[in-house]
C-alpha positions in Angstrom: 0.0 -0.3 -0.2 1.4 3.3 -0.8 1.0 6.5 1.5 0.4 10.0 0.6 3.7 12.0 0.0 2.4 15.4 1.1 0.5 15.3 4.9 -2.6 17.4 5.1 -0.9 19.8 7.4 2.2 20.7 8.7 4.1 22.6 11.6 5.2 25.3 9.6 1.7 25.8 8.2 0.2 26.7 11.6 2.0 30.0 12.0 2.4 30.3 15.8 3.7 34.1 15.3 -0.1 35.0 14.7 -1.0 33.3 18.2 -3.8 35.9 20.0 -2.1 35.6 23.2 -4.6 37.7 25.1 -7.2 34.9 24.1 -5.5 32.0 25.6 -2.8 33.0 28.2 -4.8 33.8 31.1 -6.7 30.2 30.2 -5.1 27.6 32.8 -7.8 25.0 32.7 -7.1 25.0 28.4 -3.2 25.0 29.5 -3.5 21.9 31.3 -5.6 20.0 28.6 -3.1 21.2 25.7 -0.4 20.5 27.7 -1.3 16.9 28.7 -2.5 15.9 25.3 1.1 17.0 24.3 2.4 14.7 26.3 0.4 11.9 25.5 0.8 12.3 21.8 4.6 12.8 22.1 4.8 9.4 23.6 3.0 7.8 20.4 6.2 6.3 19.3 6.2 3.9 22.4 2.5 2.7 21.6 3.3 2.2 17.9 6.5 -0.1 18.4 3.8 -2.3 20.9 1.1 -2.3 17.7 3.6 -2.9 15.3 4.9 -6.2 17.4 1.1 -7.5 18.2 0.5 -7.3 14.5 3.3 -9.5 13.4 3.2 -10.5 9.8 0.5 -7.9 8.8 2.3 -6.4 6.5 -0.5 -3.6 5.7 -1.4 -2.8 8.6 2.2 -2.8 9.8 3.4 -0.6 7.2 0.3 2.1 8.0 1.5 2.1 11.4 4.9 3.0 11.1 5.0 5.2 8.2 1.9 7.0 8.5 0.2 6.9 11.8 3.2 7.1 14.3 4.3 10.3 12.1 1.3 11.8 12.0 0.5 11.1 15.8 3.9 12.7 16.8 3.1 15.7 14.9 0.0 16.3 17.0 2.7 15.8 19.9 5.2 18.7 18.2 2.7 20.8 17.2 1.0 20.9 20.9 4.1 21.3 22.3 5.3 23.9 20.3 2.2 25.8 21.1 2.2 25.2 24.6 5.5 26.3 24.9 4.9 29.9 22.9 2.0 30.7 24.6 3.5 29.6 28.4 7.4 30.1 27.7 8.0 29.9 31.6 7.0 26.0 31.4 9.3 23.8 31.2 7.5 21.1 28.8 10.6 18.8 28.4 11.2 18.3 32.2 7.5 17.6 32.3 7.8 15.7 29.4 10.8 13.5 31.0 8.8 12.9 34.0 5.6 11.9 32.3 7.4 9.6 30.0 9.1 7.3 32.7 5.3 6.8 34.1 3.6 6.3 31.2 6.4 3.8 29.6 5.6 1.7 32.9 2.1 1.5 32.2 2.2 1.5 27.9 3.4 -1.8 27.6 2.4 -5.2 25.2 0.3 -6.8 27.8 -2.0 -3.9 28.1 -2.9 -5.0 24.7 -5.9 -7.3 23.9 -4.8 -10.8 23.2 -6.9 -10.9 19.6 -5.9 -8.8 17.2 -9.4 -8.0 16.6 -10.6 -7.1 19.7 -7.7 -5.1 19.9 -8.7 -3.0 16.5 -11.7 -2.4 18.2 -10.3 -1.1 21.2 -8.0 1.4 19.1 -11.4 2.4 18.1 -12.1 3.7 21.7 -8.8 5.4 21.6 -9.6 7.2 18.6 -13.2 8.4 19.4 -12.0 9.9 22.4 -9.2 11.6 21.0 -11.3 12.8 18.2 -14.0 14.0 20.8 -11.1 15.9 22.9 -10.2 17.8 20.1 -13.4 18.1 19.0 -14.0 19.7 22.3 -11.3 21.8 22.5 -11.9 23.5 19.2 -15.3 24.7 20.7 -14.0 25.6 23.9 -11.2 28.2 22.2 -11.5 31.0 20.1 -7.5 31.7 19.8 -7.6 31.3 15.6 -4.3 29.1 15.8 -5.4 26.6 18.3 -8.9 26.8 16.7 -6.9 25.5 13.2 -4.5 23.1 15.2 -7.6 21.7 16.9 -9.6 21.2 13.6 -6.6 19.6 12.1 -5.7 16.8 14.5 -9.3 15.9 14.8 -9.9 15.2 11.2 -6.6 13.2 11.6 -8.3 11.3 14.4 -11.5 10.9 12.5 -8.9 9.4 9.6 -7.1 7.1 12.0 -10.3 5.6 13.6 -11.9 4.8 10.0 -8.6 3.0 8.9 -8.5 1.2 12.3 -12.4 0.3 11.8 -11.7 -1.2 8.3 -9.2 -3.3 9.7 -11.5 -4.3 12.7 -13.8 -5.8 10.1 -11.2 -8.1 8.3 -10.0 -9.1 11.8 -13.8 -9.6 13.3 -14.8 -11.7 10.5 -12.1 -13.8 10.6 -12.0 -14.3 14.9 -15.5 -14.8 14.8 -16.3 -12.2 16.9 -19.7 -11.2 18.8 -20.7 -8.7 20.2 -20.6 -9.3 23.5 -16.7 -9.8 23.2 -16.4 -6.7 21.4 -18.7 -4.8 23.9 -16.6 -6.3 26.9 -13.1 -4.8 25.4 -14.6 -1.9 24.3 -15.5 -1.4 27.9 -12.4 -2.1 29.3 -10.6 0.4 26.9 -12.4 3.3 28.4 -12.0 2.3 31.9 -7.8 2.1 30.8 -8.0 5.4 29.3 -9.8 7.0 32.3 -7.1 5.3 35.0 -3.8 5.8 33.4 -3.5 8.3 30.1 -5.0 11.3 30.9 -4.4 11.2 34.9 -1.0 10.2 34.4 -0.4 13.4 31.9 -2.0 16.1 34.2 -1.2 14.6 37.0 2.8 15.8 35.8 1.5 19.1 34.3 0.4 20.1 37.9 3.9 18.6 39.5 5.5 21.0 37.1 3.9 23.7 37.5 3.3 23.5 41.3 6.2 21.3 42.4 5.7 22.4 46.1 1.9 20.9 46.1 3.0 17.4 44.1 2.2 15.6 47.1 -1.2 17.7 47.7 -4.0 15.1 46.4 -6.8 17.7 46.9 -4.9 20.1 45.0 -4.4 17.7 42.0 -7.8 16.8 42.0 -9.2 20.2 42.1 -7.5 21.1 39.0 -8.1 18.1 37.4 -12.0 18.1 37.9 -12.2 22.1 37.1 -10.0 20.8 33.6 -12.3 17.9 32.9 -15.4 19.9 33.5 -14.6 22.0 31.1 -14.2 19.3 28.1 -17.7 17.6 29.4 -18.9 20.7 29.0 -18.6 20.8 25.0 -18.0 16.7 24.7 -19.8 15.9 21.4 -21.9 13.2 23.1 -23.7 12.5 19.8 -20.9 11.9 17.8 -18.8 10.3 20.4 -21.7 7.6 21.2 -21.7 6.6 16.8 -18.2 6.3 16.9 -18.2 3.7 19.9 -21.4 2.0 19.1 -19.9 1.6 15.5 -17.8 -1.9 16.1 -20.7 -3.6 17.6 -22.8 -3.4 14.1 -26.0 -3.1 15.7 -29.2 -3.3 13.8 -29.8 0.2 12.9 -33.0 0.5 15.1 -31.4 -0.6 18.3 -28.5 1.5 17.4 -31.1 4.4 17.1 -33.1 3.6 20.5 -29.6 3.7 22.6 -28.0 6.7 21.1 -29.7 9.0 23.0 -29.4 8.2 26.1 -26.2 7.3 25.8 -25.1 10.3 24.6 -26.1 11.8 27.8 -23.6 8.9 29.8 -21.1 9.6 27.1 -19.4 12.1 29.0 -19.2 9.9 32.1 -17.4 7.1 30.1 -14.6 9.7 28.9 -14.3 12.0 31.6 -14.1 11.8 35.6 
């Protein structure tokens, strides 16, 4: 399979010098959300290595992971880090990321993946749903033009990644004879892992770097974490999130329609604390 030589967007196209600082500089909640996202995205190479090993022998999927997905995910990390460092230059991003990486590498292991390839691809759809919803929410929250452009780019990438993982999931679902019950359990497991590990570790290390004197103050950390998560919750694209989450279950259209509205009300609890 060939991959496009020209990416949909580049870091140079963002024109960081045009950031309207007055619209963003004071917004601590957005700082925490953007910086924690930059940490997670910048660790994508570790996750890619685990996935490539997991899909040994599947040259098509391995090629896409190594030649396109990893590059685009790391570009997200570089772009978000550059934005954070431009708006908040006093924050030591590299020190914060190194501390995050130490803890993240301990939990981001091959053992975290589903034993079934098809179920792991279903779980990847959960991750891409979460990131697409995150950047859609961030796009709605901000009125800073460069950040709106950046979050729009990343959200579009994540939706495209979701579609690619879903395509491969369909292939493995048929091959492995996966039923809805097993798929549904894998989806819930990955939702819980996202809530428990990635976002919490990243937010904690942003907090530790900002407030080193309070790094052992769990109440202070939770206060900032809940405030930032609350901001996301108010802008979560619930309908989009639920549709993406339910798609791997391949439900009958009428049942999916019946489930979408009540699940949309629960969507914030699935992805946010």
